C-alpha positions, 0 to 999 in steps of 0.5 A, a space after each residue: 892725794 888719791 881718793 878711790 884710785 883717782 890722782 889729784 894734783 896738789 898745787 905748790 907755792 914758792 916759800 922760804 928760799 933756804 928750805 931746800 938746804 934745810 930739807 937735805 939736812 933733815 933727810 940725812 937724819 929723818 929715819 933716826 929711830 924709825 923702822 925701815 921704810 920697807 919693813 911694812 911692805 916686806 911683811 905684806 909681801 911675805 904674807 902673800 895676802 892682805 893681813 886682817 889688821 890692814 884694810 882690803 882697800 883705801 878710800 883715800 891715800 896721802 903722804 901726810 895725814 893730819 888729824 885735827 884742824 886747828 893751829 897745829 894742824 894748820 902749820 903742819 899741813 902748810 909746811 908739809 905741802 910747801 917746804 916738804 913738797 908732800 900731799 896732805 889730807 886733814 881730818 876735822 871733827 867740827 862740821 865746818 871750818 875748823 880752827 880750834 882754839 887758835 882761831 878764837 884766841 888773842 893771836 899771840 905767839 912767842 918770838 924769843 929774841 935769843 935761842 940760848 936764853 929762851 932755852 935756859 928760861 924753858 929749863 928753869 920753869 920746867 924743873 927738869 920735866 921737859 928734856 933739855 934737848 926738847 927745850 933746845 929744839 923749841 927755842 931754835 925754831 921759835 926764834 923764826 916765828 916772826 920770820 914765818 908769820 911774815 912770810 905767810 903774810 900775817 900782820 903782826 907786831 912785836 910786844 907793843 899792844 899785846 894783851 898778855 904782856 899786861 899780865 905777864 911782861 912777856 913771860 909768866 916768870 920774869 925772875 927766872 934766868 933767860 926770861 929777858 929773851 922772851 917776847 910776844 908777837 901779836 897778830 892784828 885781828 886776833 886769831 880770827 884773822 890768823 885763821 882766815 889768812 892761813 886757811 886761804 893759804 891752805 886752800 891755795 896749796 890744794 890741801 883738802 879738809 874732811 869735815 865731820 870726821 870722828 872716831 879715828 882709829 890708828 892703823 898699825 903694823 903689829 910687827 914694825 909698829 909703824 902707823 900706816 894711816 887711820 880709820 875714821 867716820 866721815 859724814 857717818 861713813 867708815 873709811 880707810 885712809 892711807 898715810 904713806 909717810 906719817 900721821 900727824 896728831 894735832 887733835 887739841 886737849 881734853 878741855 871738854 871731857 869731864 872724866 879726863 879732867 877729873 882723872 888727870 888734872 890737879 884740881 876738879 871740877 875744872 869747867 872754866 875752859 872757854 875754847 873750842 868745845 870739840 876738844 874732848 880728848 879723842 886722841 888720848 885713847 887713840 895713841 894709848 891703843 898703839 902704845 904711846 906714853 902719855 906726859 904732862 897730863 896734870 898741866 893745863 893753861 888757864 885762870 878763873 872763869 865762869 861756867 853755867 853748866 849749860 850743854 848748849 854752851 859748855 864753854 866758859 863765858 867771862 863776866 865782869 862786874 860793872 861796879 865794886 859792889 861784889 864779893 867772892 866766897 868759897 863753896 861754904 860761903 866764906 870770903 877767901 881773898 882780895 877780889 881786886 887781885 888780878 889772876 894770871 890768864 895762864 897760871 891763875 888756876 894754881 890758886 884753886 889747888 889748895 885742898 881743904 881737909 875740913 870738907 875733904 875737897 877743894 874749897 874754891 872750885 868753884 868759888 862764887 861772885 855775889 852782887 846785889 841789884 845795884 851791881 845787876 843794874 850797873 850794866 852788861 856783865 858778859 860779853 858785848 856781841 856788838 864789840 868791835 873785834 869780838 873774839 872767843 866763842 862769841 866772835 861774830 864770824 864764827 859759824 853757828 854750826 860750831 857753837 857760836 854764842 850770840 853774846 850777853 844781853 844788855 840788861 842781864 835778864 835773858 841770862 837770869 831767865 835762863 838760870 845762868 845767874 842764881 838769884 834770891 831775895 834773902 841769903 837763904 834763898 840765894 844759898 838754896 839756888 847755889 846748892 843746885 850747882 854745887 849740892 851740899 856745900 853752900 852754908 846760908 849762914 856763913 854766906 850771910 855772915 861773910 857779906 855782912 862782914 864785908 859790908 862793915 869793912 866797906 863802912 870802915 873804909 879798910 880791909 885788914 882781912 885781905 887788903 882790898 883797897 878801901 876805895 875799891 869796896 862798895 857794900 851789898 845792901 840792895 836785894 835781891 842778890 845774884 851769884 855765879 860760879 867760877 871754876 879753874 880753866 881757861 885756854 887748854 889742857 897740855 897733856 898728850 902723847 910724849 914726843 922727842 925733839 923731832 915731834 915723834 911720838 914715843 912708846 912707854 919705853 921712850 922708843 919712837 913709834 914709827 910714822 906717828 907725830 904730835 904737835 900743839 896742845 896734844 902733848 904740849 912740851 911745857 911741864 911743871 907749870 906753863 911759863 910762856 905767854 903766846 906759847 900755845 900758838 908757838 907750840 903749834 908753829 914750832 912742833 908743826 914745822 919740826 914735825 912736818 919737815 921730819 915726816 916729809 923726809 921719810 920714804 913712803 912705807 908703800 914706796 913700791 906701790 907708789 912707784 908702780 902707780 
């Protein structure tokens, strides 16, 4: 990478022995669908002067520019530097560390045992919304995920001990054809350990990260449509960054952009996302500005999670009642399902999408968990900050500067004082507090009727309404009462720019936007629903590697200048 005309050498690391042959094959077809490497240079030469759409000078220069330093950015960067022998620079919005959802998740990744079966399964759950060629490309690369995890010194095991497999049998839809090819790899120490190990590899490769980078704007040649780099505010200073070969967009989802979620997702409000709070959809207008087509904007990965509408902690914080004295009610106050029915952590959000014409809205977005004083006193409701291998935004190794949550109090009183838990001595008082979160909906009489009827079912020892097991029901008969809202959400949104089998971003006519790539949840290839346990991390690995290899085989758009230098 060059900064202000100063040459900086990038250290190299020997990696896959077969990478050389693969790179040669890639080079033969890397420019397919891309404008000529010299087109951008030719336009400048003809003009004789710097056109107004191009910076007068560059603050940074690199071969591959990666925007977003999460899991997709990591895999893109290390692949480009190692296999692609290219200089890499990363921009990251967070003030320190980076990591995104990949660094705070379970560390699980898809590792199919058969590429053909995997592709068949993907085509089955995608219902034609993901092109077959992409399913084939994803599957062919995903079978190598275990190989790459081992070669990058990640401690992992296959299938056994994975948390997702407890819910999904290694995939969300085990009855679909090809599902038996899907398995999961689990990294010891979760995403935190993955990030620590891979970040050290990034440093060993000499890849620089510019933190506090935001307000990026892609620089596009208006004639060739090539992406030549970007502008960005770095520590408050506007900078121009040249990407000689390509710009890779690995900027994550829009989990913390309320306007985008309400515009695009199938249900709203969707406040139950527990991931990286810097995922605010910044990349969507960036790629729209250069003509990109969006896809899969209505899809997400997630289930049901509490959120307390606290700007200091905007992400979901998972709670768990410590006894069976609890009931779920909808926005009106009506009990609506068997509370013991487990919701998938990946597609459990589907339960929220039923529209209620009586109220002209989604009746269970949010729904409410109601407990009494006995439930309140039964134990810590939220995450234990002292737990071994705590993960998510309350992981102890997460820097406070990125919004770490210190964990739930042992007696629940700090959260009650903070207003996260709503309380009332009567159902009328409780309903009034709940209405502060969801104005105009909670009906105190219906809430009271629902809880009293539930108590009657507890006394009878059976639940003919929703078939909750009688031995898993305890009455709520010890006021005061407490409640918290539960929203759809979870891991991430999936929408972003449409891409092809090389991870190249496409315009509205399905033509390649030259030198622009995307990976990860910024345009995830999953569609119709999400059907791949460990698929988010696998999405990072697969398209990060595919895109990096393809981009690194390009000739620099400024190759004459590069040669002269």
